[in-house]
N, C-alpha and C positions, 0 to 999 in steps of 0.2 A: 529340290535342294532347299536346305534351311541354313543360312549363314547367321552365326551367333557371335556377337561381340560381348565378351563377358568381363566386367570389372577391370577395364583397361586404365592403367595409370601411366603417365609419361611426364618426365621432367627434362628441362634443359637447364644446365648449370644447377642452380639451387631453386629454380622456380618450377613448380609442378603446374603443367598446363592442362592435363586431363586427370580428373579426380574420380576414377572408378566408374567409367561410363559403360553402360550395357544396353544393347538393343538387338533385335533380330529382324531378318527379312527373308521371305520365301520366294521361290520361283513362281513366275506367273503374276507377280505383283511388283509395283513400284513403291519404294519407300522414299518419302520426302525427308531429306536430311538437311535441317534448317538451322540457321544461327547467324548472328551478326558477324561482321568481320572481326577476326581475332578470337572467335568463340571456341575454336578447336576443331572445326570441320576438316581443314586441310591436314592437320596432324593425324586425325583419325583415319582419313583416306590413305595417307602415306603408310600408316601402320598396316592397314588392310592390304596394301600393295607390297608389303615387306620391304619398304624403303627405310622405315624406322622400326626398331624393336621396342615393344612396350617394356616398361620397368616392372610391370606386374599385370596379371590378367592373361587371357587367352582368346583366340578366335577359332571357332569351330565351324566345320562344314559337315552337315549331317552327322553331328556328334563326334567327329574326329578332327584332330588338329588340322587347321587350314594351311595348306602349302601352296601359295600363289603360283609358284613355278610349275606346278603340275596341272594348271588350269589355264584356259584361254580367258583372259580378262581384257575387256575393252574399257580403257580409261580415257575420258575426254577432260583434260585439265582446263581450268579457267584461262590460264595463260597459254598461248600457242607455243607448240614445241617442235614445229617442223622447220625445214631448211628453206629460208626465203629465196636463196639464189639457185636452188635446184629445180629441175623440171618436176611438175606435179606427179606424173605417172612414174618416173624413175624412182622417186623417193618412196612412193607408196609400195611399189614392187619390192624395193629394198627392205622396207619395214615388214612387209608380209613374210619375206624369206627369213628375216631375223626371228620372227615369231613362229617359225616352223613350217611354213608353207613351201611346197615345191614351186619352182619359178613359174611353171605353167598356171598353177592354181593362183599364185600371187597376181599374175597378169589378168586372169579372168575375173578375179574378185575386185581388182582395181577398176577394171572397165565397168563391172556391174554397179559398183557403188558410185562411181563418178557419174554414170548415166542416171542412176536412181535419184541422185541429188541434183541433177541438172547442170553439171559442170564438165561433162565429157569434152566439150569443145576446147577446154583449157588444159587438156592432159599433157600437151607438149610445151606449155608455157611455164616460165619460172613463177614460183609461188608469189613472189613479191610484186608481180605485175597484176595480180588479181585484186578485186575489191575486198574490203574487210569481210563482207558477208560470204563471198565465194571462198575466201581463205578458211572461214569457219566451216564451210561445207566440206572442204578437203580434209580438215581436221576430223570431222565426223566420219568421213570415209575411212580414214586411218584407224579410227576407234573400232569400227565394225568390220574391218577387212578380214579378220580371221574367224568370223562367226562365233564371237565369244558367248559363253553361257552366263557370265557375270559382267554386267555393264555398269560403269560408274560415270555419270554425266554431271559435270560441274559447269553450271551456267551455259547449257548447250544452245540457248536461243540468242546468245550475245551476237549482235551485229546482223541478225536476220530480219529482213522486211516481212510483212504479213504473209506474202505468198510463199516465201521460203520457210517461214515458221510453220505454215500449214503442212508443207512437205515433211518437215521433221516431226511434227505432231503425228502424222500418219505413220511414219516409220516407228516411232516409239510405241504407238498403239499396237502395231504389228509385232514388235519384239516382245511385248507383254503377253500377247496372245500366243506367241511361240514358246511360252513358258520360260523366258529368260528371267534372270534375277536382276532387277534394275534398282540402282541407288541414284536418286535424282536430287541434286543440290542446286538451288536457285534462289535469288532474291525476288524473282518475278512470281509472286504467290498465285497468280491466276493459272499459271502452267502447273504448279504443284497441285492445286485443287483439281485440275482437269485429269491428271494422271494417277495421283497417289491415293491409295486406300489407307495407308498407314503413314504417320509422320513421327519423326524424332526431332525435338527441338533442344539444341545444346546452347548453353549460355555460361560463359566463363569457365569452360571445361567440365561442366556438369550437365546431365540430362535433366531438364526441367519439365518436360512434357513428352509423353509418348503414347501412342495408341491409335485406334481407328479414327480417321478424320471426321467421319459423320458423327460418331459418338461424341467426340470432343466438341464439335460445334454445337451439338444439341445440349451438352452439359453447360457450356459457357453461355448459351442463350436462354437457359432455364429461367422462368419467371421474369423474362424481359419482353417488352412489346414495342412495336414501332407504330407511331400514330401520326396522322396529319389532319389538318383542319381546312375545310374548303375556303374559308373566308379570312383566315388569320395566319400570321407567321408562326413558325416554330418557337421563336423567342417569346412571343406573347403567350403562346400556349404553355410554355414552361413556367411563366410567371403565374398564370392562373392555377396550374397544377400545384406549384409550390405553396401557394396560399390556401388552396381549398382541399388538396389531397395529400398534403405533406405527411399525414399520419399513415398513409397507405403505400405511397410510392416515392421513389427518388428519381431525380433527373440524371440520366446516364450521359446523354450527348445530344446536341443539336446537330443534325446532319442535313444541310440544305433546308428543304421545306418540311423535313420529317423530324420527329422528336422520338428519341429512344428513352424508355422509362423502365424502371425495375421495381418490383414489389418489395415492400418492407415486411419482414417476418412471414414470407411466403403467402401473402394475401392472395386469395383465389382470383383468377382472371375475371370471372363473372361478377364478383363483388366490386372489383375496380371499375369494370365497364358500367355496372349499374349506377355507380356514383358519378361517373363521367357524364352520363346521359342527363343528369340533373343540372349540369353546368351550362353556362351561356356560351356554348361552343357548337360548331356544326361539324361533327366527325366525318371526314372523308374516307379514311382508311384506318383500320386497327387490326394488327396481325402479330403473330408470334415473331420475335426477332431472332434471326440466326446470324451470329457474327461471321465475318469473313475470316479467312486465315490470316490476313494482314492484321485485323483487329486483335486476334489471339496472339500473334507474334509480338506486337507492340506491348501487349499486356504482360507477357511472360518474359520478354527479352529486352524491353525498353528500360530506360533509366528511371528507376522507381522514385528517385528524388523529385 
């Protein structure tokens, strides 16, 4: 399956919050859908779920108009939406039946996912008696209850400790291998980097970056290097470089004991390194710099002022 969001506009009152956004995602891949709070992520997801109608644009699935009611969609919202005073198993079975499962299948699927997520022992407990992390796991069970082909996960790791986070990581990996179509939204960039081949970055209702994550990181790290000195601090190294190599490089960032530099006018790496060797420094490490997704996020969606 290929899900395409094409030129979506959306306004509330007289304020347009989505300004013609477009992106696509395919089965067997996870798309990282990123943006700051208020950037337009939730509005986009609600349009995908047919909770809002776009003012302009369309959503296609395999080239045809996407009708969410005709598909099983697993949506994990950032805010919990289950019933705190109801028993865990009762409400999961109820939700499964609402989404088209026979009661027997709803019971079987409920037991499977509660067991898979390690919360079977709480099936007869009221949701409000569970810890925050276990409530999140019940919410995940509700998301996957009907074996959806399209899965939208908004901050799925919220409240999970490292052990439970690993359980969820294993499940997401399995879903991708099962050829599910996964849209993954999170501010925890390490998880996005782990699962997502493609990313879409939305800022103030516009797509500001989209593409293959590896290619994007390679592009944003082009002609940048990270260097450290055995005997000197990154601050002193930056001063020496600014005085002696200012015609070739600029200082990008001091990061702990490392210095990130960038060539000016595409100076070749070998030329820069050759001049460094002539300086009164003792180079410990010199390598190509690959920015993290967090670096790129701040660059593209941070306050430019």
